[in-house]
C-alpha positions in Angstrom: 93.6 99.0 75.8 97.2 98.4 75.4 99.3 98.4 78.4 102.2 100.9 78.4 105.9 99.3 78.8 106.8 99.5 82.4 110.4 99.4 84.2 110.3 98.8 87.7 112.4 101.3 90.0 115.7 100.3 91.5 114.8 99.8 95.3 117.6 101.4 97.8 117.0 100.4 101.4 120.0 101.5 103.5 118.6 101.9 106.8 120.0 100.7 110.0 117.8 97.7 110.4 117.5 97.0 106.7 119.7 93.8 106.7 118.2 92.2 109.5 114.7 93.0 108.6 115.0 91.6 104.9 116.1 88.4 106.3 113.1 88.3 109.0 110.4 89.3 106.3 111.9 86.6 104.1 111.8 84.0 106.8 108.2 85.0 107.6 107.2 85.1 104.1 108.2 81.5 103.5 106.1 80.3 106.3 102.8 82.4 105.8 99.8 80.3 104.8 99.4 80.3 100.9 95.9 81.8 101.4 97.4 84.8 102.8 98.3 87.2 99.9 99.8 90.6 99.5 96.4 92.5 99.1 95.4 90.8 102.7 98.8 92.2 104.2 98.3 95.7 102.7 94.8 95.9 104.2 96.0 94.5 107.5 98.8 97.2 107.7 96.2 100.0 106.6 93.7 98.8 109.3 96.4 98.7 111.9 97.5 102.5 111.2 93.9 103.5 111.4 93.7 101.6 114.8 97.0 103.4 115.8 95.4 106.7 115.3 92.2 105.9 117.2 94.6 104.6 119.9 96.2 107.9 120.2 92.8 109.7 120.5 91.6 107.1 123.0 94.7 107.8 125.2 93.4 111.3 126.1 91.1 109.7 128.2 93.0 106.6 129.2 96.9 106.5 128.6 96.9 102.6 128.7 95.7 102.8 125.1 99.2 103.7 124.3 100.0 100.2 124.7 97.2 99.5 122.0 99.1 102.0 119.8 102.4 99.7 120.0 100.4 96.7 119.1 99.0 98.4 116.1 102.3 99.6 115.0 104.0 96.3 115.2 100.9 94.9 113.1 101.3 97.8 110.6 105.1 96.8 110.4 104.0 93.1 109.8 101.5 93.9 107.2 103.0 97.0 105.3 106.5 95.5 105.2 105.6 92.1 104.2 103.1 92.5 101.5 105.9 93.2 98.8 108.0 90.5 100.2 105.6 87.8 99.8 105.0 89.1 96.4 108.6 88.6 95.6 109.1 85.4 97.3 106.1 83.7 95.4 106.9 85.6 92.1 103.5 87.2 92.1 104.7 90.8 91.2 102.5 93.6 90.4 105.1 96.6 90.3 102.6 99.3 89.2 99.6 98.0 91.3 101.7 97.4 94.4 103.6 100.7 94.3 100.4 102.6 93.9 98.4 100.9 96.4 101.0 100.5 98.8 101.9 104.5 98.9 98.2 105.4 98.6 97.3 103.7 101.7 100.6 104.8 103.5 99.5 108.4 102.8 96.1 108.0 104.1 97.2 105.9 106.9 99.8 108.5 108.2 96.9 111.0 108.0 94.9 108.9 110.4 98.0 108.6 112.6 98.7 112.3 113.0 95.1 113.1 113.2 95.2 110.7 116.3 98.1 112.3 117.7 96.7 115.8 117.2 93.5 114.6 119.6 95.7 112.9 122.0 96.6 115.7 124.2 100.3 114.4 124.1 101.1 116.7 121.0 99.9 119.9 119.7 97.8 119.9 117.0 100.4 122.3 114.8 103.2 119.9 115.5 101.1 116.8 114.3 100.0 119.0 111.3 103.7 120.1 110.6 104.7 116.4 110.7 102.1 115.4 108.4 103.0 118.4 105.9 106.7 117.3 106.3 106.0 113.7 105.6 103.6 114.5 102.5 106.5 116.5 101.0 109.2 114.3 101.4 106.8 111.4 99.9 106.2 113.6 97.0 110.1 114.1 96.4 110.5 110.3 96.6 107.8 109.7 94.2 109.1 112.3 91.5 112.7 110.9 92.0 111.4 107.3 91.3 109.5 108.6 88.1 112.4 110.8 86.8 115.4 109.1 87.9 114.1 105.2 88.3 115.3 104.9 91.9 113.0 104.4 94.9 114.5 105.4 98.2 113.2 103.7 101.0 115.2 105.3 103.7 117.2 108.8 104.4 120.5 109.0 106.5 119.9 105.4 107.8 116.2 105.9 108.8 113.4 104.2 107.1 109.8 103.5 108.1 110.9 100.5 110.6 113.2 102.8 112.6 110.4 105.5 112.8 108.2 102.9 114.0 110.6 101.7 116.7 111.2 105.5 117.8 107.5 105.9 118.1 106.9 102.8 120.1 109.8 104.0 122.6 108.2 107.3 122.8 105.0 105.8 123.9 106.7 103.8 126.6 108.3 107.0 127.6 104.8 108.8 128.1 104.1 106.7 131.0 106.6 108.2 133.2 106.8 111.8 131.5 104.6 113.7 129.4 106.7 117.0 129.5 110.3 117.9 129.4 112.1 121.1 130.7 114.3 122.8 128.3 115.7 126.2 129.2 113.6 126.5 132.0 110.4 126.1 129.9 108.1 123.1 129.9 107.2 121.5 126.7 105.2 118.2 125.8 107.6 115.3 125.4 106.0 114.7 121.9 106.2 118.4 121.0 109.7 118.3 121.3 110.4 114.9 119.4 107.7 116.1 116.7 109.8 119.4 116.1 112.9 117.5 115.7 111.0 115.2 113.3 109.9 118.1 111.2 113.4 119.6 111.3 114.9 116.4 109.9 112.3 115.8 107.2 112.9 119.2 106.0 116.7 118.9 105.8 116.0 115.6 104.1 113.8 117.2 101.5 116.3 120.0 100.9 119.3 117.7 100.5 117.4 115.4 98.3 115.6 117.9 96.1 119.3 119.7 95.6 120.8 116.3 94.9 118.4 115.1 92.5 118.0 118.7 90.7 121.7 118.6 90.0 121.6 114.9 88.9 118.7 115.8 86.2 120.1 119.2 85.1 123.6 117.3 84.4 121.6 114.6 82.7 119.9 117.0 80.3 122.3 119.7 79.8 121.2 121.9 76.9 123.7 122.6 74.1 
């Protein structure tokens, strides 16, 4: 069966930690054992995200499991961020396979993570569901942009997956001292407040990106 011509999308990573992260990942990729390949790293990142969700669920019984979640998020960063770098450094690129597998596992892994948060007692199930829906909607916008414009955005407004992992780890540490906050005389779960801010931020990113790319595509295909 003939394989259709494929053009890899331009990658745009403009997050706050992007420059330092890129240097770190290249340094790590050159020092990994040769028997470790991109597929191993993708599976490692996926398993770590599942473990993070499981850790949040266990934290409802023992909050020390939050430390395990931090470890799992670091391992997820290692596997999820390094798999593509290893392929590029070793010139073992499979653009379609890598793009598809990476983002399918991201979507499933994020669902595990949000499910764990929903069961953790540190975040209301509705907030966790809202975060998951906002993430998936934003992901759909990114994938459609990749297909129609040929530009793959890895970050929005200086925030990318790495920055979000860092914020989540900081939030986990904060939970050891305070699980609730008081706003205008009302007590709320700390992670509910953070989750609500996250939902608003992702919806704002979605609206901004959708309007921008709709205008760009409209101007590129104006009818006479």
